[in-house]
py3Dmol code that shows the C-alpha trace and the ligand (Angstrom):
import py3Dmol

protein = """\
ATOM      1  CA  MET A   1      76.767 -76.880 -12.527  1.00  0.00           C
ATOM      2  CA  LYS A   2      73.185 -75.597 -12.616  1.00  0.00           C
ATOM      3  CA  PRO A   3      72.423 -72.477 -10.582  1.00  0.00           C
ATOM      4  CA  LYS A   4      71.061 -73.323  -7.159  1.00  0.00           C
ATOM      5  CA  ILE A   5      67.759 -72.095  -5.760  1.00  0.00           C
ATOM      6  CA  VAL A   6      66.474 -72.449  -2.211  1.00  0.00           C
ATOM      7  CA  VAL A   7      62.712 -71.967  -1.805  1.00  0.00           C
ATOM      8  CA  PHE A   8      61.018 -70.820   1.405  1.00  0.00           C
ATOM      9  CA  ALA A   9      57.287 -71.636   1.814  1.00  0.00           C
ATOM     10  CA  SER A  10      54.590 -71.661   4.476  1.00  0.00           C
ATOM     11  CA  GLY A  11      51.521 -72.815   2.587  1.00  0.00           C
ATOM     12  CA  SER A  12      50.097 -74.688  -0.350  1.00  0.00           C
ATOM     13  CA  GLY A  13      53.226 -74.118  -2.423  1.00  0.00           C
ATOM     14  CA  SER A  14      51.659 -73.591  -5.855  1.00  0.00           C
ATOM     15  CA  ASN A  15      54.345 -71.075  -6.738  1.00  0.00           C
ATOM     16  CA  PHE A  16      57.032 -73.481  -5.548  1.00  0.00           C
ATOM     17  CA  LYS A  17      55.403 -76.105  -7.807  1.00  0.00           C
ATOM     18  CA  ALA A  18      55.438 -73.698 -10.752  1.00  0.00           C
ATOM     19  CA  ILE A  19      59.171 -73.184 -10.285  1.00  0.00           C
ATOM     20  CA  ALA A  20      59.827 -76.909  -9.896  1.00  0.00           C
ATOM     21  CA  GLU A  21      57.765 -77.619 -13.018  1.00  0.00           C
ATOM     22  CA  ALA A  22      59.578 -75.020 -15.073  1.00  0.00           C
ATOM     23  CA  ILE A  23      62.839 -76.742 -14.126  1.00  0.00           C
ATOM     24  CA  HIS A  24      61.352 -80.167 -14.895  1.00  0.00           C
ATOM     25  CA  ASN A  25      60.113 -78.909 -18.320  1.00  0.00           C
ATOM     26  CA  GLN A  26      63.535 -77.372 -18.971  1.00  0.00           C
ATOM     27  CA  THR A  27      62.200 -73.858 -19.393  1.00  0.00           C
ATOM     28  CA  LEU A  28      64.252 -72.913 -16.351  1.00  0.00           C
ATOM     29  CA  ASP A  29      67.843 -74.065 -16.214  1.00  0.00           C
ATOM     30  CA  ALA A  30      68.403 -74.381 -12.451  1.00  0.00           C
ATOM     31  CA  GLN A  31      68.066 -76.767  -9.536  1.00  0.00           C
ATOM     32  CA  ILE A  32      66.119 -76.431  -6.322  1.00  0.00           C
ATOM     33  CA  VAL A  33      68.510 -77.609  -3.650  1.00  0.00           C
ATOM     34  CA  GLY A  34      66.162 -77.235  -0.710  1.00  0.00           C
ATOM     35  CA  LEU A  35      62.786 -76.184   0.652  1.00  0.00           C
ATOM     36  CA  ILE A  36      62.806 -74.381   3.931  1.00  0.00           C
ATOM     37  CA  TYR A  37      59.397 -74.380   5.588  1.00  0.00           C
ATOM     38  CA  ASN A  38      58.019 -73.323   8.947  1.00  0.00           C
ATOM     39  CA  ARG A  39      54.676 -75.090   9.304  1.00  0.00           C
ATOM     40  CA  PRO A  40      54.148 -78.852   9.499  1.00  0.00           C
ATOM     41  CA  GLU A  41      52.128 -80.721   6.875  1.00  0.00           C
ATOM     42  CA  ILE A  42      51.780 -77.884   4.380  1.00  0.00           C
ATOM     43  CA  GLY A  43      51.116 -78.548   0.687  1.00  0.00           C
ATOM     44  CA  ALA A  44      54.604 -77.385  -0.224  1.00  0.00           C
ATOM     45  CA  LEU A  45      56.034 -80.346   1.627  1.00  0.00           C
ATOM     46  CA  LYS A  46      54.210 -82.848  -0.557  1.00  0.00           C
ATOM     47  CA  ILE A  47      55.384 -81.013  -3.678  1.00  0.00           C
ATOM     48  CA  ALA A  48      59.020 -81.189  -2.405  1.00  0.00           C
ATOM     49  CA  LYS A  49      58.585 -84.946  -1.875  1.00  0.00           C
ATOM     50  CA  ASN A  50      57.165 -85.400  -5.402  1.00  0.00           C
ATOM     51  CA  PHE A  51      60.099 -83.592  -6.936  1.00  0.00           C
ATOM     52  CA  GLY A  52      62.728 -85.196  -4.645  1.00  0.00           C
ATOM     53  CA  ILE A  53      63.719 -81.880  -3.115  1.00  0.00           C
ATOM     54  CA  PRO A  54      65.322 -81.968   0.341  1.00  0.00           C
ATOM     55  CA  THR A  55      63.258 -80.257   3.033  1.00  0.00           C
ATOM     56  CA  TYR A  56      64.260 -78.326   6.147  1.00  0.00           C
ATOM     57  CA  TYR A  57      61.706 -77.585   8.829  1.00  0.00           C
ATOM     58  CA  LEU A  58      62.623 -74.464  10.722  1.00  0.00           C
ATOM     59  CA  ASN A  59      60.487 -72.456  13.090  1.00  0.00           C
ATOM     60  CA  ASP A  60      61.930 -69.691  15.250  1.00  0.00           C
ATOM     61  CA  LYS A  61      59.526 -70.673  18.047  1.00  0.00           C
ATOM     62  CA  ASP A  62      61.313 -73.998  18.479  1.00  0.00           C
ATOM     63  CA  PHE A  63      64.559 -72.271  19.467  1.00  0.00           C
ATOM     64  CA  PRO A  64      65.478 -70.921  22.901  1.00  0.00           C
ATOM     65  CA  ASN A  65      66.059 -67.534  21.285  1.00  0.00           C
ATOM     66  CA  TYR A  66      65.926 -65.790  17.910  1.00  0.00           C
ATOM     67  CA  GLU A  67      69.743 -65.650  17.554  1.00  0.00           C
ATOM     68  CA  GLU A  68      69.986 -69.421  17.677  1.00  0.00           C
ATOM     69  CA  TYR A  69      67.286 -69.710  15.024  1.00  0.00           C
ATOM     70  CA  GLU A  70      69.185 -67.231  12.847  1.00  0.00           C
ATOM     71  CA  LEU A  71      72.405 -69.180  13.230  1.00  0.00           C
ATOM     72  CA  ARG A  72      70.702 -72.446  12.269  1.00  0.00           C
ATOM     73  CA  LEU A  73      69.137 -70.819   9.218  1.00  0.00           C
ATOM     74  CA  LEU A  74      72.449 -69.261   8.179  1.00  0.00           C
ATOM     75  CA  ASN A  75      74.082 -72.615   8.610  1.00  0.00           C
ATOM     76  CA  ILE A  76      71.587 -74.452   6.408  1.00  0.00           C
ATOM     77  CA  LEU A  77      72.028 -71.795   3.737  1.00  0.00           C
ATOM     78  CA  LYS A  78      75.804 -71.991   4.008  1.00  0.00           C
ATOM     79  CA  THR A  79      75.569 -75.717   3.301  1.00  0.00           C
ATOM     80  CA  LEU A  80      73.123 -75.305   0.396  1.00  0.00           C
ATOM     81  CA  LYS A  81      75.068 -72.419  -1.174  1.00  0.00           C
ATOM     82  CA  PRO A  82      72.127 -70.921  -3.115  1.00  0.00           C
ATOM     83  CA  ASP A  83      72.671 -68.524  -5.997  1.00  0.00           C
ATOM     84  CA  LEU A  84      69.127 -67.392  -5.393  1.00  0.00           C
ATOM     85  CA  ILE A  85      66.540 -67.627  -2.627  1.00  0.00           C
ATOM     86  CA  ALA A  86      62.873 -67.595  -3.750  1.00  0.00           C
ATOM     87  CA  LEU A  87      60.216 -66.848  -1.159  1.00  0.00           C
ATOM     88  CA  ALA A  88      56.983 -68.508  -2.243  1.00  0.00           C
ATOM     89  CA  GLY A  89      54.209 -67.730   0.172  1.00  0.00           C
ATOM     90  CA  TYR A  90      56.564 -67.593   3.138  1.00  0.00           C
ATOM     91  CA  LEU A  91      54.819 -65.897   6.019  1.00  0.00           C
ATOM     92  CA  ARG A  92      57.758 -65.096   8.338  1.00  0.00           C
ATOM     93  CA  LYS A  93      60.113 -62.205   8.159  1.00  0.00           C
ATOM     94  CA  ILE A  94      63.561 -63.073   6.841  1.00  0.00           C
ATOM     95  CA  PRO A  95      66.174 -62.221   9.504  1.00  0.00           C
ATOM     96  CA  LYS A  96      68.349 -59.216   8.849  1.00  0.00           C
ATOM     97  CA  SER A  97      71.509 -61.405   9.042  1.00  0.00           C
ATOM     98  CA  VAL A  98      70.143 -63.332   6.084  1.00  0.00           C
ATOM     99  CA  THR A  99      69.041 -60.317   4.006  1.00  0.00           C
ATOM    100  CA  ASN A 100      72.457 -58.773   4.673  1.00  0.00           C
ATOM    101  CA  GLN A 101      74.339 -61.864   3.595  1.00  0.00           C
ATOM    102  CA  TYR A 102      72.201 -62.490   0.507  1.00  0.00           C
ATOM    103  CA  THR A 103      71.698 -58.918  -0.699  1.00  0.00           C
ATOM    104  CA  ASN A 104      70.072 -58.877  -4.134  1.00  0.00           C
ATOM    105  CA  GLN A 105      69.781 -62.677  -4.053  1.00  0.00           C
ATOM    106  CA  ILE A 106      66.347 -62.974  -2.458  1.00  0.00           C
ATOM    107  CA  LEU A 107      63.131 -62.674  -4.448  1.00  0.00           C
ATOM    108  CA  ASN A 108      59.543 -62.681  -3.316  1.00  0.00           C
ATOM    109  CA  ILE A 109      56.205 -62.797  -5.082  1.00  0.00           C
ATOM    110  CA  HIS A 110      53.329 -60.760  -3.737  1.00  0.00           C
ATOM    111  CA  PRO A 111      49.711 -60.852  -4.940  1.00  0.00           C
ATOM    112  CA  SER A 112      49.197 -57.146  -5.515  1.00  0.00           C
ATOM    113  CA  LEU A 113      50.573 -54.316  -7.594  1.00  0.00           C
ATOM    114  CA  LEU A 114      53.143 -53.127  -5.063  1.00  0.00           C
ATOM    115  CA  PRO A 115      53.606 -50.623  -3.509  1.00  0.00           C
ATOM    116  CA  LYS A 116      49.848 -50.920  -3.191  1.00  0.00           C
ATOM    117  CA  TYR A 117      48.555 -53.459  -0.659  1.00  0.00           C
ATOM    118  CA  GLY A 118      51.938 -54.512   0.646  1.00  0.00           C
ATOM    119  CA  GLY A 119      53.502 -54.537   4.094  1.00  0.00           C
ATOM    120  CA  ALA A 120      52.354 -55.797   7.468  1.00  0.00           C
ATOM    121  CA  GLY A 121      48.825 -57.199   7.454  1.00  0.00           C
ATOM    122  CA  TYR A 122      48.603 -57.560   3.681  1.00  0.00           C
ATOM    123  CA  TYR A 123      48.937 -61.245   3.069  1.00  0.00           C
ATOM    124  CA  GLY A 124      46.828 -64.010   1.529  1.00  0.00           C
ATOM    125  CA  ILE A 125      43.164 -63.298   1.037  1.00  0.00           C
ATOM    126  CA  LYS A 126      43.430 -60.010   2.996  1.00  0.00           C
ATOM    127  CA  VAL A 127      45.184 -58.422   0.023  1.00  0.00           C
ATOM    128  CA  HIS A 128      42.308 -59.252  -2.361  1.00  0.00           C
ATOM    129  CA  GLU A 129      39.659 -58.238   0.190  1.00  0.00           C
ATOM    130  CA  ALA A 130      41.249 -54.814   0.444  1.00  0.00           C
ATOM    131  CA  VAL A 131      41.566 -54.437  -3.322  1.00  0.00           C
ATOM    132  CA  ILE A 132      37.812 -55.154  -3.773  1.00  0.00           C
ATOM    133  CA  GLN A 133      36.853 -53.040  -0.773  1.00  0.00           C
ATOM    134  CA  ASN A 134      38.649 -50.073  -2.310  1.00  0.00           C
ATOM    135  CA  ASP A 135      36.919 -50.547  -5.644  1.00  0.00           C
ATOM    136  CA  GLU A 136      40.175 -50.963  -7.575  1.00  0.00           C
ATOM    137  CA  LYS A 137      39.737 -51.594 -11.288  1.00  0.00           C
ATOM    138  CA  GLU A 138      42.953 -53.559 -11.586  1.00  0.00           C
ATOM    139  CA  SER A 139      45.203 -55.719  -9.450  1.00  0.00           C
ATOM    140  CA  GLY A 140      48.002 -58.152 -10.146  1.00  0.00           C
ATOM    141  CA  CYS A 141      51.228 -59.620  -8.855  1.00  0.00           C
ATOM    142  CA  THR A 142      54.724 -58.370  -8.206  1.00  0.00           C
ATOM    143  CA  VAL A 143      58.111 -60.010  -8.011  1.00  0.00           C
ATOM    144  CA  HIS A 144      60.473 -57.934  -5.934  1.00  0.00           C
ATOM    145  CA  LEU A 145      63.783 -58.112  -4.144  1.00  0.00           C
ATOM    146  CA  VAL A 146      63.698 -58.809  -0.437  1.00  0.00           C
ATOM    147  CA  ASN A 147      65.337 -56.545   2.094  1.00  0.00           C
ATOM    148  CA  GLU A 148      64.706 -56.201   5.800  1.00  0.00           C
ATOM    149  CA  ALA A 149      61.419 -54.329   5.374  1.00  0.00           C
ATOM    150  CA  TYR A 150      58.284 -56.241   4.394  1.00  0.00           C
ATOM    151  CA  ASP A 151      57.406 -55.977   0.680  1.00  0.00           C
ATOM    152  CA  GLU A 152      59.631 -52.902   0.130  1.00  0.00           C
ATOM    153  CA  GLY A 153      62.556 -54.156  -1.938  1.00  0.00           C
ATOM    154  CA  ALA A 154      63.034 -53.071  -5.562  1.00  0.00           C
ATOM    155  CA  ILE A 155      60.281 -54.174  -7.888  1.00  0.00           C
ATOM    156  CA  ILE A 156      61.494 -56.409 -10.701  1.00  0.00           C
ATOM    157  CA  GLU A 157      58.354 -57.187 -12.649  1.00  0.00           C
ATOM    158  CA  GLN A 158      54.556 -56.946 -12.352  1.00  0.00           C
ATOM    159  CA  VAL A 159      51.599 -58.382 -14.209  1.00  0.00           C
ATOM    160  CA  LYS A 160      48.197 -56.743 -14.105  1.00  0.00           C
ATOM    161  CA  VAL A 161      44.797 -58.364 -14.082  1.00  0.00           C
ATOM    162  CA  PRO A 162      41.388 -56.681 -14.250  1.00  0.00           C
ATOM    163  CA  VAL A 163      39.134 -56.583 -11.194  1.00  0.00           C
ATOM    164  CA  MET A 164      35.558 -57.402 -12.257  1.00  0.00           C
ATOM    165  CA  ALA A 165      32.511 -55.826 -10.693  1.00  0.00           C
ATOM    166  CA  ASP A 166      31.235 -59.157  -9.368  1.00  0.00           C
ATOM    167  CA  ASP A 167      34.604 -60.495  -8.137  1.00  0.00           C
ATOM    168  CA  THR A 168      34.832 -62.088  -4.744  1.00  0.00           C
ATOM    169  CA  PRO A 169      38.260 -62.037  -3.034  1.00  0.00           C
ATOM    170  CA  GLU A 170      38.564 -65.750  -3.797  1.00  0.00           C
ATOM    171  CA  ILE A 171      37.831 -65.309  -7.500  1.00  0.00           C
ATOM    172  CA  LEU A 172      40.307 -62.466  -7.735  1.00  0.00           C
ATOM    173  CA  ALA A 173      42.910 -64.469  -5.812  1.00  0.00           C
ATOM    174  CA  LYS A 174      42.593 -67.276  -8.368  1.00  0.00           C
ATOM    175  CA  ARG A 175      42.993 -64.879 -11.299  1.00  0.00           C
ATOM    176  CA  VAL A 176      46.106 -63.360  -9.751  1.00  0.00           C
ATOM    177  CA  LEU A 177      47.604 -66.725  -8.733  1.00  0.00           C
ATOM    178  CA  LYS A 178      47.344 -67.970 -12.285  1.00  0.00           C
ATOM    179  CA  GLU A 179      49.536 -65.058 -13.398  1.00  0.00           C
ATOM    180  CA  GLU A 180      51.939 -65.624 -10.520  1.00  0.00           C
ATOM    181  CA  HIS A 181      52.655 -69.126 -11.767  1.00  0.00           C
ATOM    182  CA  GLN A 182      53.728 -67.705 -15.152  1.00  0.00           C
ATOM    183  CA  LEU A 183      55.554 -64.669 -13.835  1.00  0.00           C
ATOM    184  CA  TYR A 184      57.693 -66.147 -11.042  1.00  0.00           C
ATOM    185  CA  PRO A 185      59.627 -68.807 -13.007  1.00  0.00           C
ATOM    186  CA  LYS A 186      60.123 -66.330 -15.853  1.00  0.00           C
ATOM    187  CA  VAL A 187      61.563 -63.628 -13.561  1.00  0.00           C
ATOM    188  CA  ILE A 188      63.726 -66.209 -11.801  1.00  0.00           C
ATOM    189  CA  LYS A 189      65.148 -67.297 -15.121  1.00  0.00           C
ATOM    190  CA  ASN A 190      65.988 -63.738 -16.188  1.00  0.00           C
ATOM    191  CA  TYR A 191      67.245 -62.765 -12.797  1.00  0.00           C
ATOM    192  CA  LEU A 192      69.563 -65.760 -12.519  1.00  0.00           C
ATOM    193  CA  THR A 193      71.032 -64.931 -15.918  1.00  0.00           C
ATOM    194  CA  GLN A 194      71.671 -61.406 -14.692  1.00  0.00           C
ATOM    195  CA  ILE A 195      73.333 -62.282 -11.389  1.00  0.00           C
ATOM    196  CA  LEU A 196      75.409 -65.097 -12.811  1.00  0.00           C
ATOM    197  CA  LYS A 197      76.776 -62.761 -15.465  1.00  0.00           C
ATOM    198  CA  LYS A 198      77.974 -60.444 -12.706  1.00  0.00           C
ATOM    199  CA  SER A 199      79.694 -63.143 -10.634  1.00  0.00           C
TER     200      SER A 199
END
"""
ligand_1 = """\
14
GRF
C 50.754 -66.235 -3.276
O 49.631 -65.517 -3.576
C 51.969 -65.326 -3.149
O 51.851 -64.185 -3.966
C 51.913 -64.930 -1.701
O 51.437 -66.047 -1.028
C 50.691 -66.887 -1.924
C 51.343 -68.232 -1.885
O 50.614 -69.175 -2.540
N 53.175 -64.431 -1.255
P 51.281 -70.606 -2.825
O 51.704 -71.175 -1.481
O 52.445 -70.400 -3.739
O 50.176 -71.422 -3.443
"""
view = py3Dmol.view(width=600, height=400)
view.addModel(protein, "pdb")
view.setStyle({"model": 0}, {"cartoon": {"style": "trace"}})
view.addModel(ligand_1, "xyz")
view.setStyle({"model": 1}, {"stick": {}})
view.zoomTo()
view.show()
């Protein structure tokens, strides 16, 4: 049985695609058993359809209260039985009940060299705007473990990219994203090997 991954996404899903492609190309020995998403008609959805990956729309705002949302999410995960959860541009906080139950089994990718430019307010293009504003000479991406605090779990691996004098946030975002697509499947592969050895 191949190790099971559940991906969470809120946007275009290019990192999700990179993971799915790595599996398709057999550089990553795993299966994506579900995509959990919280916004309708996002790019990630189309990617899931292309790869035949089951999708689960889940938005806490559709539930009478947060607890019921948490229960539903926990239930989906219980059915999917992931070895690993990969957040790929997921813009909602993961409930504590989930981070508690899947300790050391949730990874995220962030488009900066954490701990710099992480935490509340630093998402999407805002990260790259701040990097340029502060005249940083380098930026990059980070894969880290997810705990209940935003972007604060243990760092697993980072890749650096230079920041050029004439960079716009969009140009820098592209340079970083390109590295993300290489880094995330690679880290997932290594991390899965590590956790499966322990179990
Ligand atoms: C990436 O830059 C990732 O680091 C961040 O959100 C963005 C998602 O992009 N967490 P995509 O949806 O994978 O294209």
